[in-house]
C-alpha positions as CSV (number, residue, x, y, z in Angstrom):
1,X,49.4,81.5,52.5
2,X,46.8,83.6,52.8
3,X,43.1,82.6,52.0
4,X,41.0,85.1,50.3
5,X,37.4,85.0,49.1
6,X,35.7,87.0,46.3
7,X,33.1,88.3,49.0
8,X,35.8,90.1,51.0
9,X,36.4,93.8,51.2
10,X,39.2,95.3,49.4
11,X,42.3,96.5,51.5
12,X,42.3,100.4,52.1
13,X,44.5,101.9,49.5
14,X,46.7,104.7,51.2
15,X,45.7,108.5,50.5
16,X,42.2,107.5,49.9
17,X,39.5,107.7,52.3
18,X,37.6,104.5,53.5
19,X,34.1,103.6,53.4
20,X,31.4,106.6,54.9
21,X,29.7,104.1,56.6
22,X,30.3,100.4,58.3
23,X,26.6,99.5,58.4
24,X,26.4,99.7,62.2
25,X,23.3,101.7,64.1
26,X,25.8,104.0,65.8
27,X,27.2,105.1,62.3
28,X,23.9,105.8,60.9
29,X,22.6,107.5,63.7
30,X,25.7,109.9,63.9
31,X,25.3,110.3,60.0
32,X,21.8,111.0,60.7
33,X,22.2,113.5,63.2
34,X,24.8,115.6,61.9
35,X,23.2,115.8,58.2
36,X,19.9,116.7,60.0
37,X,21.8,119.5,62.4
38,X,23.5,120.8,59.0
39,X,20.0,121.4,57.2
40,X,18.4,122.5,61.0
41,X,21.2,125.6,60.5
42,X,20.2,126.2,57.1
43,X,16.6,126.1,57.9
44,X,16.9,128.5,60.9
45,X,19.2,130.6,59.0
46,X,16.9,131.1,55.7
47,X,13.9,131.5,58.4
48,X,15.6,134.7,59.8
49,X,16.6,136.2,56.6
50,X,13.0,135.7,55.4
51,X,11.8,137.5,58.7
52,X,14.2,140.3,58.5
53,X,13.1,140.8,55.0
54,X,9.6,140.7,55.4
55,X,9.4,143.3,57.9
56,X,11.9,145.5,56.3
57,X,9.7,145.5,53.2
58,X,6.9,146.6,55.5
59,X,9.3,149.8,56.7
60,X,10.7,150.7,53.5
61,X,7.1,150.8,51.8
62,X,6.3,153.8,54.3
63,X,9.6,155.6,54.3
64,X,9.6,158.5,52.7
65,X,13.2,159.5,52.5
66,X,15.9,157.4,50.7
67,X,17.0,154.7,52.9
68,X,20.4,154.2,52.3
69,X,21.7,158.0,52.4
70,X,19.0,160.0,54.4
71,X,20.7,161.5,57.7
72,X,17.7,161.4,59.9
73,X,15.8,158.6,62.0
74,X,12.4,159.5,62.5
75,X,10.0,156.9,61.9
76,X,7.2,158.1,63.9
77,X,7.2,161.6,61.9
78,X,4.5,162.7,59.1
79,X,5.7,161.6,57.1
80,X,8.1,158.8,58.5
81,X,11.7,159.0,57.4
82,X,14.6,156.9,58.6
83,X,17.9,156.5,56.5
84,X,21.0,154.0,57.7
85,X,23.8,156.2,56.0
86,X,25.1,157.3,59.7
87,X,24.8,154.1,60.9
88,X,26.5,152.1,58.4
89,X,29.4,154.7,58.4
90,X,29.5,154.5,62.3
91,X,29.9,150.5,62.4
92,X,32.1,150.3,59.4
93,X,34.4,153.3,61.0
94,X,34.6,151.8,64.5
95,X,35.2,148.3,63.4
96,X,37.8,149.3,61.4
97,X,39.4,151.4,64.0
98,X,39.5,148.2,66.1
99,X,40.9,146.4,63.4
100,X,43.8,148.3,63.2
101,X,44.6,148.6,66.7
102,X,43.7,145.0,67.3
103,X,45.1,142.7,64.9
104,X,49.1,143.7,64.8
105,X,48.8,143.6,68.8
106,X,47.1,140.1,68.8
107,X,49.3,138.8,66.4
108,X,52.4,140.0,68.5
109,X,51.2,138.4,71.6
110,X,50.2,135.1,69.8
111,X,53.9,135.2,68.7
112,X,55.1,135.6,71.8
113,X,53.2,132.9,73.6
114,X,53.7,130.3,70.4
115,X,57.6,131.0,70.0
116,X,59.1,132.9,72.6
117,X,57.8,133.0,76.0
118,X,59.0,129.8,78.2
119,X,56.4,127.1,78.4
120,X,55.5,127.9,82.0
121,X,54.9,131.5,81.1
122,X,53.5,130.7,78.0
123,X,50.4,128.3,79.4
124,X,49.0,130.8,82.0
125,X,49.4,133.7,79.7
126,X,47.1,131.9,77.2
127,X,44.6,131.0,79.6
128,X,44.4,134.8,80.5
129,X,43.9,135.8,77.0
130,X,41.3,132.8,76.3
131,X,39.6,133.8,79.8
132,X,39.0,137.2,78.6
133,X,37.2,136.3,75.8
134,X,34.7,135.2,78.2
135,X,34.1,138.7,79.8
136,X,30.4,140.0,79.0
137,X,30.1,142.9,76.8
138,X,28.4,145.1,79.7
139,X,31.6,144.6,81.5
140,X,33.3,146.2,78.8
141,X,31.0,148.5,78.4
142,X,30.7,150.1,82.1
143,X,34.6,149.7,82.3
144,X,34.9,151.8,79.1
145,X,32.5,154.7,80.7
146,X,33.9,154.9,83.8
147,X,37.5,154.5,83.1
148,X,38.0,154.5,79.1
149,X,36.0,157.8,78.4
150,X,37.6,159.9,81.2
151,X,41.1,159.2,80.6
152,X,41.2,159.3,77.1
153,X,40.5,162.7,76.8
154,X,44.4,163.4,77.5
155,X,45.0,161.0,74.3
156,X,42.4,163.0,72.1
157,X,44.4,166.2,73.1
158,X,47.8,165.1,72.1
159,X,46.5,163.6,68.8
160,X,44.8,166.6,68.2
161,X,48.0,169.0,68.7
162,X,50.5,166.2,66.8
163,X,48.0,164.6,64.4
164,X,45.4,167.2,63.8
165,X,46.6,168.0,60.3
166,X,45.2,164.5,59.0
167,X,42.0,166.1,59.5
168,X,40.8,162.6,60.9
169,X,42.5,163.4,64.3
170,X,41.7,167.0,64.3
171,X,39.3,167.6,67.4
172,X,36.8,170.2,66.5
173,X,34.5,169.9,68.9
174,X,34.4,170.4,72.7
175,X,33.0,167.2,74.8
176,X,34.1,163.9,76.7
177,X,35.7,161.3,74.6
178,X,32.7,159.5,73.5
179,X,33.4,159.0,70.1
180,X,33.9,156.7,67.3
181,X,37.5,156.8,67.8
182,X,36.8,155.5,72.1
183,X,34.3,153.1,70.5
184,X,37.1,151.7,68.3
185,X,39.4,151.3,71.3
186,X,36.9,149.3,73.5
187,X,36.1,147.0,70.6
188,X,39.8,146.5,70.4
189,X,40.0,145.5,73.5
190,X,36.9,142.9,73.2
191,X,38.4,141.5,70.1
192,X,41.4,140.9,71.1
193,X,41.4,137.7,72.4
194,X,39.6,136.3,69.7
195,X,42.1,137.1,67.3
196,X,44.9,136.2,69.9
197,X,43.6,132.6,70.7
198,X,42.6,131.4,66.9
199,X,46.4,132.9,65.7
200,X,48.1,131.3,68.6
201,X,46.9,127.9,67.5
202,X,47.4,128.7,63.9
203,X,51.1,129.4,64.8
204,X,51.2,126.2,66.7
205,X,50.5,124.3,63.7
206,X,53.6,125.4,61.8
207,X,55.5,121.8,60.9
208,X,58.5,121.8,63.4
209,X,60.7,120.6,60.1
210,X,60.1,123.9,58.7
211,X,61.2,125.8,61.7
212,X,64.6,123.1,62.4
213,X,65.4,123.5,58.5
214,X,65.4,127.2,58.4
215,X,67.5,127.2,61.8
216,X,69.8,124.5,60.3
217,X,70.4,126.8,57.4
218,X,71.8,129.8,59.8
219,X,68.3,131.8,60.4
220,X,67.9,133.8,63.4
221,X,64.3,133.4,65.2
222,X,63.0,136.4,63.7
223,X,63.8,135.4,60.0
224,X,62.2,131.5,61.3
225,X,59.2,133.5,61.9
226,X,59.3,135.8,58.6
227,X,60.7,132.9,56.3
228,X,58.4,130.0,57.9
229,X,55.4,131.2,60.5
230,X,54.0,134.2,59.1
231,X,53.4,132.5,55.5
232,X,52.2,129.2,56.8
233,X,49.8,130.9,59.4
234,X,48.8,133.9,56.7
235,X,45.1,132.5,56.3
236,X,44.4,131.8,59.7
237,X,45.3,135.2,61.0
238,X,43.3,136.7,58.2
239,X,40.5,134.2,59.1
240,X,41.1,135.1,62.8
241,X,40.8,139.1,61.9
242,X,37.4,138.5,60.1
243,X,36.0,136.4,62.9
244,X,37.3,139.5,65.4
245,X,35.6,142.0,62.3
246,X,32.3,140.1,63.0
247,X,32.2,140.7,66.7
248,X,33.0,144.1,66.3
249,X,30.4,144.9,63.8
250,X,27.6,143.4,65.9
251,X,28.6,144.6,69.2
252,X,25.6,146.4,71.1
253,X,25.9,147.0,74.9
254,X,29.9,148.3,75.2
255,X,29.2,150.6,72.1
256,X,25.7,151.9,73.6
257,X,27.2,152.5,77.0
258,X,30.3,154.4,75.6
259,X,29.1,156.0,72.5
260,X,27.1,159.3,72.6
261,X,25.0,159.1,69.4
262,X,24.3,161.6,67.2
263,X,22.9,161.5,63.3
264,X,26.1,163.4,62.2
265,X,28.7,161.9,59.4
266,X,32.1,163.2,60.1
267,X,35.6,162.0,59.6
268,X,36.7,163.9,63.0
269,X,37.2,160.4,64.7
270,X,37.9,162.4,68.1
271,X,34.4,164.4,68.0
272,X,31.5,163.2,70.0
273,X,28.8,161.5,68.2
274,X,28.1,158.9,65.8
275,X,26.2,155.8,65.7
276,X,26.1,152.2,64.9
277,X,23.8,149.7,63.9
278,X,23.5,147.4,67.1
279,X,23.5,150.8,69.4
280,X,20.5,152.3,67.6
281,X,18.6,149.3,67.6
282,X,19.5,148.6,71.2
283,X,18.5,152.3,72.1
284,X,15.2,152.9,70.3
285,X,13.7,149.5,70.1
286,X,11.6,149.9,73.2
287,X,10.0,152.9,72.6
288,X,9.6,152.5,69.1
289,X,6.0,152.2,67.6
290,X,5.1,149.4,65.4
291,X,6.6,151.2,61.9
292,X,9.7,152.2,64.2
293,X,10.1,148.5,65.0
294,X,10.0,147.6,61.6
295,X,12.8,150.1,60.4
296,X,14.8,148.8,63.1
297,X,14.4,145.7,61.8
298,X,15.2,147.0,58.4
299,X,18.8,148.3,59.6
300,X,19.4,144.7,61.6
301,X,18.8,143.5,57.7
302,X,21.5,145.3,56.5
303,X,24.0,144.5,59.5
304,X,23.0,140.9,58.8
305,X,23.9,141.0,55.4
306,X,27.3,142.7,56.0
307,X,28.2,140.2,58.5
308,X,27.5,137.1,56.1
309,X,29.4,138.8,53.5
310,X,32.6,139.6,56.0
311,X,32.1,135.5,57.1
312,X,32.1,134.6,53.1
313,X,35.1,136.6,52.5
314,X,36.8,134.7,55.2
315,X,36.1,131.6,53.8
316,X,36.8,132.1,50.5
317,X,40.4,133.4,51.8
318,X,40.6,130.0,53.5
319,X,39.8,128.2,50.3
320,X,42.0,129.8,48.1
321,X,44.9,129.2,50.2
322,X,43.6,125.6,51.4
323,X,46.2,123.8,49.1
324,X,49.3,125.8,51.1
325,X,49.5,123.5,54.2
326,X,52.5,121.6,55.1
327,X,50.7,120.3,58.5
328,X,51.0,116.7,57.0
329,X,54.7,117.1,56.0
């Protein structure tokens, strides 16, 4: 016969979390460090936002042009004129080109590693993909300038010949392939390991019971992937894509090494020229005067907000689909 007392703790109820603290010193210290780390992160983010906003306001007060629509960057002029229209266009277009190229390939590689490749091949292939994510961006930039740019000229001519009617791939200017299209290809190569790694881990979390049930009903391997794996991992793939998009938006040295900057907006993606926020900041920060640096910080504030919006969109997508999970099945 079990002996109970009124002061004994109630047994845990299935499905409900236990107490958050056991009263031990180690648990209290860990809880305090965790909360402090979260608060510190918020303070750092707020400090960055306040600094960028303050310095940007100083530049915008002296700007004689429209910051959002002016096609010029001359903070040292009399009067000073600078705008982000070209930079915003180039940043978004190059990132979208990278996403269109990288995401389908990354999902295909992730599916091959997680569901098609033999185990002896999947493990080293996954290691190589993860290793590519650690390569410094300047290495990608040097490779892009010395190899990608010269050899893309033939592809550009082919696209102009067969897809020039789309206007986007019509090459109207003579010059090497230092264009937003080249930058998009380089960014696609850079974000490919990130999207692949995250997508692979998501696909590996698909409940085995779901796949076995589909196979038992006579589904082919592709039907199992289409009906079980992809629906389960959709939110994870979207989150991985947003993570890759965040890196593409803020990439600096690789873009600065490959792109031929110019303050002209053109939908001819194969023409040399263009510009991005990060590339413009890296190229002009050292030679800029005080107002010029404030103007560059103002453009950095726009990039900061754009990145936050992208990450916020990813979090919303995850939150909307968090209830659809068979991981505990």
